[in-house]
N, C-alpha and C positions, 0 to 999 in steps of 0.2 A: 793240721788242726781243722776241725769241722766248720768253723766260722769263716773259712776262706783265706787264711793267711798261714804262713809257716813262721813260727817264732823260734828264737834261739836264746831263751832266757836261762841264766845260770843262777841257781839259788844255793847259797853256801850251806844252809842247814834248814831243816823243816821241823824244828821243835814246836810243839803245839803252843798256841797262845793261851795265857791264863784268862779265860773269859768268865765273867760273873753274870749270873742271871739278872736281867733288867738293866744291864749297863752296856754301853756301846764301846766297841773296841775297833781300832783301825785294822783294816785288812792287812795281810802279811806283807805284800809288796805291790806297789802300783807303778806301772810304766806308761808314760805318755808316748803314743805312737803316732807318726804322721804318715799317711798313705797318699799316693798319687796314682793317676791312671796308668795301667799297664799297657805299653805300646802294642802288645800282641793280644791283649785281653778281649774277652767277650762279655757284654753286658746282657743279662737276662732280665725280663720283666713281664708284666701282665697288663691287660685291661682289667681293672679291679672293680667293674660294675659301679663306676663313679665313686662310691663312698666306702668300699670294703678294703682299703689299703691296710688298716690295722690287722684285719683278718689274714690278708696275704702275708704280712710280716710275721705273724705268729705261726703260720703254716710253713712258709718257705724261707723265712729269714729276711734280713735287710736286702732289698733288691736295688741295684744301682740306677735303674731306669723304670719309668712308669708311663704308659699310654693312658692319658687321664680323661679329658672331657672334649665335648664338641660344642662350640659356641657359634651362633649365627648372628650376623649383623642385626637382623630384625628382632632378636631377643633383647637387644640393648638399646637401640634407638627406636623406642615405641612411639615417641612424639618427635616430630621433625626438629632436628637440631639439638635434641636433649638426650643425653646418654644416662641410662639408669643401670648402674653396675650391679646392684643387688648382691646376690650370693654367687655370681658367676665365677669367682675365683676361689671359692671355698674348697673345691676338690683339689685344686693345684696346691693350696696351702697344706691340705691334709697329706698329700703325697710327699711334700717337703718335710713335714713333721715325721713322716715314716722313713725318711732318709733317701728318697728316690729323686733323681733328676726328672723333671717334668717334660713330656712331649705334649705341648698344648696345640689346640687347633682352632682356627678362626675361619669360618666360611663367610665369604663376602659376596661373591659374584654369582653363585648358583641361582639359576632362574628357571621357572617352569616354561618360560618362552623358549629356552634352549632344550630342556629335557623335562617334559610334563610329568615324568614318573619320579624324578629326583627331588631332593630337598630344595626349598626356595628360601634363599637367605636375604634377599634385598627387601627392605621395608616397603610396605604396600603403597606408601605415598611417593615413592620414586618410580620412574619408568623402569620396567623389569629387565633391563639389559645394561651391562657395564659400559657398553659403547656409547650410551646416551650421555651427553655432556653433564647434565644435572646429576645423574646417578654417579658418574665417574668422580666428579668433584666432591660429592657428599661422601663417597666411599673413601677417598683419599683423606678427608678430614677425620673420618671415623678411625681409619687404621692408625693414624698418628696419635689420636687420643687413646685408643685401645692399647697400643704398645706401651705408652708411658704408664697407664694405669696398671697394666700387667706387671711391668718391671717394678713399680713401686710396691705392689702387693706381694709378689713372690720372688723377685730378684732374678737370678740366673735361670734361663729357660730356653728350650728349643721350641720354636714356633713354626707351625705349618699353616700356610695359606691354602684354602680351598682344596682340601685333601681329596684323593681318589678322583682326579679330574677326568680320567678315562670313562668313569661312569657318570659322574654328576654333570660334566660339561660336554660330554660326547663330541670330542674334537674330530668330527668326520669330514670337515671341509677345511680348505686352506684359510678361509676367512675366520672360522672359529678358532683355529690353531693360533693365528696371528693375534686375535683378540685376547685369548688367554695369555699368550706369551707377553704381549705388551702390558697387560694388567699386572701379571705376576712380577715381572722385572721392575716395574714402577713401584709396586707395593713393597718389594724388598728394599728399594732405595728410601722410601718413606719411613719404613720401620727402622732402618739403620739410623736415619737422621733423627727420628724421634728418640731413640735410645741415646744417641750422642748428645742431644740437646739437654738431657738431664744427667749427663756424666756417667751413663751406664752402657756405653757401646760394647764393652767386653762382656756384658751379661746376656747378650742376645745372639742366638744362633738360629739360622733359618733353613727350612727343609721343605721341598715339595714331596708329595707322595704319589707315585705312579701305582697302577693297579691292573688287575685283569691278567689274562693269559695272552701274551703277545704272539704266541704261536697259532692262535686262532683269530686274533683281532688287530695285529699290528698294521696290516695294510690299510684297514678301515679307519683306525683311530690314531695312528701315528703318521702314516704316509708312505710306508715301505714295508713289504712283507718281512716276517722274522727270518726266514731262510734267505741268506744272501743280503741281509739287512743293510741298508744305507742309512746311517744316522741322520736324523732330521734336525735341521738347524733350529727350528722353533723350540724344540725340547732341549737341545743342547744349551740354548740361551737361558732357559729356565734353570737348569742345573748350575750353569756358570754363575748365576746371580745368588746361589745358595751356598751353604756351608757343608751340607750333607745331601745324599740322595736317599729318599725313603721309598720302600717297596712294601705294599700290602699284597699278599697273595693267599688265595684259598683254593686255587685250582688243584686238581688231583686226577688220578687215573681210576675211573670207576671199576675197571677190571682188576685192579690191585690197590684197594684203598689204603693199605698200610705202606705203600711205596713212597719214598721221599723224592723220587726222580723228577716228577713234574714241578714240585716246588723249587728244587735246586736248579733245574734247567731254566726256570723263569728268572731266578736271582742271577744266574750266570749271564743271561741275555742282557739284563739291565746293566750289570757290571761291565760287560764287554763293550757295550755301545753308548751308554749314557752316564757313567759314573764320573768321567773326567778325572779319574784317580782319587776322588774324594771318598771319605768314609761313607759306608752304606749302613743304613739302619733298616731293620724289618719291624715296623711298629705293630703289624698285625699278621698273624698266621694262626689258623684254627681248623678244628675238625669237629663237626657236629655229630653227636651220638643219637640223632633222631631215629635211626632205624632200630635202636635198642628199644625204644618206646613205641614206635609205629613201624613194625617190620615191613609193611607194604609201601612205605614211603619211597618214591622214585630214587633209584640209585644214581641216575645221571643228573647233572646240573652244574652250575658255575661254582658251587661251594662244596668242599669236601664233606662227606657224610658217610656214616656207617654205624657199626656197633661200638660198644664200649671197649671190647677187646681190640677192634681195629684201630680205635683212637689211641689205645695204649701202644700198639705196635708202631703206629705212624710217628708219634712223638719220640719214641725210642730211636727209630731209624733216622728221622730228620735231624734230630739234635746231634747224634753221633756223626752222621755223614756231613752235616754242615761244618762241624768242628774239624773233621778230617780235611775237607776241601778248602777250608779257610786258613790252613797253615800257611806261613809265609811262602813256602815253595809249592803250594797247591793252586788249583785253577782260580780260586777266589782271592788269592794273594793277600790274605789277611785284611781285606777291605771291609768285610762285614763285621761291624763292631757292636751290633745290638740285635737281639731277637726277642720280640714280645709275643706272648701267647694270648690269643683271643679265645676264651676269657677265663677269669678265675672261677665264676660260679654260674650255673644255669639260671636263667631268668626269663620271665614272660616279658619280652621286650615291649615297651610302651609303643603303641601304634602298629605293632607287628603281631598282635594277638592271634591273627589268622595265618601266621607263617611259622609253623612248628619247627622248621629247620633252624630258625634263629634262636630258639629257646634252649638248645642243648649243646652249646659250644663249651660249656664249662668243664673244669676238672673236678668240681664239687657239684653234687646234685642239689636241687632246690631244697631238699630236706636237711642239707648240711653234711650228708655222708659223702665219702670220697670215692671217685671212680678209679678204676685201675690205673689210668693215665696219671693220676695225682702222684702216685708212688714213683712211677718212672721219671716224671719231670723233676720231682724233688731230688731223686738220686742223681740225675744227670746234672742238675744245677750245682749240687754239692760237689760232684766229681770234678767239674770244670772250674769251680771256684777254688778247689784245692790244688789244681795243676798250675805250676808256675808259668806255663806257656799261655794259659787261657784265663786265669783268674783276672777279674776286672781291675784290681788295684794291687800295688806293691808297697810294702812298708819301706820308707827311705830313711827314717830316723827314729831313735828310741831314747827316752830320757827317764831315769828313775826319779819319780816325784813323790815318793813315799813320805819323806820328811817334810816336804813343803805342804802336803795335804794334812799331815798330822798337826802342823803348827797353825793351820787355818788359812795359810796363804793361798790366794786364788791362783789357780793354774789356768792360763788362757787356752781355750779350746775353740777350734774353728771347724765348721762343716760347710764346705764350699759347693760341692756337687756330690752325686752318688758315687763318684770314683775318687774324689779328693777330699780328705777329712782328717781330723785328729780323733783319737779315741783313747780311752784308758784301758789297759790290760791289767787286771788285778789277779794276784795269786793268793789263795786263801786255804789254810789248813783247817778243814771243817772239824768241829767237835762232834762227839757222839750225839749230842742233842741237836742235830742239824735241822730237824723239822721246825724248830723255833727260830731259825735264822732269818733275819730281815735286812736287806740292803738299805742303807740310809745314805742319800746323796744330797749334799747341800750345794746350792749354786748361787752365783752372783745376781742372776736375773731370771725372769720367767722363761721357761722353755720346756722342751720335751726330752725324754730319755728313751733310748733303745738299749736293751740289755740282753746279752747272750750268756747263758750259764753253761759252762763246760762244752762250749762249742756247738750246742745243738738245741738248747731250750731258749726260745725267744720271747721276750716280754717288752711291753711298751707302756709308757705313761700317757699316751696321747689322750687329751681331754680330761686328765686327772692331775693337773699340776698342783703340787704342794712344795713347800720348802722348809725343812728338808723333805725330799720325796722318799717314801718308804715302800719297798717292794718285797713281798714275801718270796724268798728264793729257796727255802729249806728243802722243799720236795725235790729240787733238782740237784742237790748237793750229794756228794759221796762222803759218808762219815769217816772221820779220821784219815782222810786222804787229801792230797793237794787238789784244789778246785780252781777253776778260772772263771772270772766274771769280766766280760768286756762291756764297756759303756760308751755309747755315742751320744752327743749332745746336739739336738736338732731344734729347728724352729720353722716358721712359715716362710721366712725370707732367706734365700741363699745369696751370699754366704751368711751363715748364722754364727755369731760369736758369743761364747759363753765363758764364764769363769767357774771352774770346778773348785769348790772351797774345802770340801771334806767328803771322803768316802769311807764309810764305816760299816761294820756288821753288828747288828743288835741281836742278842740272844734273849728272847723274852720268855717270861714265865707263861705257862698255859699255851694256847694255840696262837700261832702267828696270824696277824690280820690278813 
């Protein structure tokens, strides 16, 4: 089935329902399904340009994971001792409404005193170094408050502290490495205590993100060359304090841009030396098509770049080879559990207008048209979502709730994470007048719906809540044939709990809204 699960429903007969124009009729059969994370599965996702999660959902379907936003301490503590949360959690809430587990990011200690070219996260009224006592104490207070606010606003989340430390914090000296290690380990302890103090310890997972190409920089930035590498204790301590290991990688072979070997070699290095057997997430990997637009743009550099055709071949190769090597008996030993593509759509990056490389990492062009890689990625994501070995979730229970919904009894539905959730699987024999079919769903409380018609047409109500919610589905139905409609119930806070009270099909006179 194209929506990523294999179903084994048995329907005794498929006699057409007697549907009258203007009247609502219950769908043929509704089954409540409960899914949990597949222990060998792969989660795919995107950087969705902050606010484009609904567009990603419509294009690629419900994704289990999402790389969402970048928050700096200085963005929130604008006055000493005062935290202004504003809209800093809106994108996280949007990702949850679209069904994705959030990878959130909080930059606290990055300082231009350490790296003049990197982001500066410390508020200007504190000394610009985390080793200064006043700054350290203020940072610890901030992390405690931030984690509690984050959990209250969005619930279950994966939180990254000070991402891509190899670039932003340049750990070139033993002193800088110790400074980062000491801060990160302490921050993890503070975050876990903050979560426990509000009874949400099980809602928080922590992850560092390493970056760069260790085969060119490990000796300088870690402390030992990649070849014959000796794992360094400071970085092992960072991973030990975490739940997962995150890897951002954009390195590539300029002589063969479509080859996945550089990316996979880097993932293998981090897995072998620093994963400590923990799950590995790849929150960012991308390929810029800048040379499609500017053919003279330099071929060499730290970030993969080339033409649209080369981007297409790169993603085809890297996704297929990653899955092959990540089998339980492969060299990656099934530790890689997530792969996110940077990014969904080309954009003129704010503050990087003079850096054209950054503008063309998307699978969708700025005008909304699709690059060749869009089709390859969609095909691969569907292929591996349909494979029992690699699909992100497995259905573990099924319950026929047709009669309960027909009587108006609320059926409890929970959406805990992007890989653990309930959903309704509806089977419906479409009438000839399918164009006028409207799905009508009544719920017990305000929330969002994600709908998949016949395993391939994705719809969402995000930002359009009504009760009952009415969604035109007729154009996606097959007349006088059995159709399927899958419905997920989501909200801003995970786990989200809903009551499904009625699921019906309206056949309306005239044109469906």
